[in-house]
N, C-alpha and C positions, 0 to 999 in steps of 0.2 A: 436535517431534512426528515420529515416525518410523513408516514403514509396517510393519504387522505381517503383511502379505501382499502379493503381487504385484498390480499394477493395470495394465490395458491402457489406451491412450488412450481418453478419453471414458468410462471407467468412473466410476460414482458412488462416491465415497469416503464421503460422509456428508451429513447435513443439519445446517446451522449454525443454532443456536437462540440466543436472547438477546433483549434488550430493544430494541425498535424505537424510534428516537428521531427526532422531527421538529423538529430545531433545528439549523441550519447552524453555529451558534457552539459547539455542544457540542464539548468536547475530552476525549479520553481516549487513553491509550497503546495501547488495544486495539481501539477502534471502527474501523469502516471505512464509507465512504460507499457507498450503493447508487445513489443519484442525488441531485441537487441538493437539499440540506436534509433528506435522509432517511438516517439512519445506523443501524447496528446495533452494539450493544454485546454481542459474542458471549460465550457461557459456555464453560466448559471442555468438550472438549478444544481446540476450534478457536480458542479465545481466544488460544492460545499459538503459533499457526502463524507461522513466521518469514518474512522477506522474502528473495527472491533476484531479481536482475535476469534470471536464466534460470530461472524458476520452473517447477516440474513440476505445479502445480495451478492451477485457476482457479475462481472461483465464478460462479454464475448464480442469478438469483432470478425468481420469478414472483409476480404478485398474483392471487389467486383473485377471481372475481367474485361469489362467494356470500357470504352473511353479512356480516362486517365487513371485507372486503378484506384478508384475512390474507396476509401476505407470507411466502413460504417461500424459504429460501436453501440452495443445494446446492453442495457441493465436488466438483469433477470432476478426474480425472487429465488434465492437458494433453498428456502423453505417457506412455510406459511407465514404471512406477515398480516398482523391485525391493524385496524385503523389506529392511528396515533403512535404506532411503533416507529422508533427511529430506524431509518434505512442506513445501513453500514456495509462497508466492504472491508476485506482484509488488505491492507495496503502492500504486504508482502515485500518490504524494503530489504535491500541488502544490509549485511551487517555493518558496513562502514557508514551507512546513513542512519542507523537505528537510534531512536530516542526512547526513553522510558514510556511504558504504556500505562494509561490509567483507565482502560475500557471497562474495568469491573466485571468482565466475564469470568465464569467459573473456571474457564479454560485459558485465562489470560496468560501469555508467555512472559509478561513482565517487560517486554520490549516490542516496539513496533518494527517487526522484522519477520522475514519469511521463516516458516517452520524449518526449512532445510538449512537455514543460516544460524540457528540457535547454537550449534556447537561452536561457531566462531564467536558468538557472544559470551559464552561461558569462558573461552579462552581469554577474551578481552578483559572481562571482569576478574578472572583469576590473576591475570598479570598485574591489574591495578591494586589487588588486595595484598600482594607480596610486598615485603619491606623493600625499600630502595637498596640498590647495591652499594656497598661500602667502597669508597674510594681509598686506595692505599695512601698511607700517610707518606708524604714527601718531605724530606728535611732539606732546607736550603742552607748552604754554608757560606 
């Protein structure tokens, strides 16, 4: 997704619509978590917004207190965005869901993972770089 006009910091870019899901175990390549156990499966065009460790967009949501507690989700410019800049968000995934990041940002964390989960990623990669445990030799008679 690329900007078709200029946005200033805090400008509203658009409203994200899609299916609201109340299932913490739901999985999809495109859904994102609003809060614990509540996710949205967005529809196009915001379904296809890419990750960057130095994202230029962020989303916010509100629950209306009228009718059926409708949730509305909005995408805002986190900083100035120029025409043809790619629109990106920080996926902030949990360490157990992390995959290598190729965003190319100078501040790239190396993983698509929340900043506060980086310690877990270091532990995970440190364990993988250690030699395997040696099994004791067993003699069969």
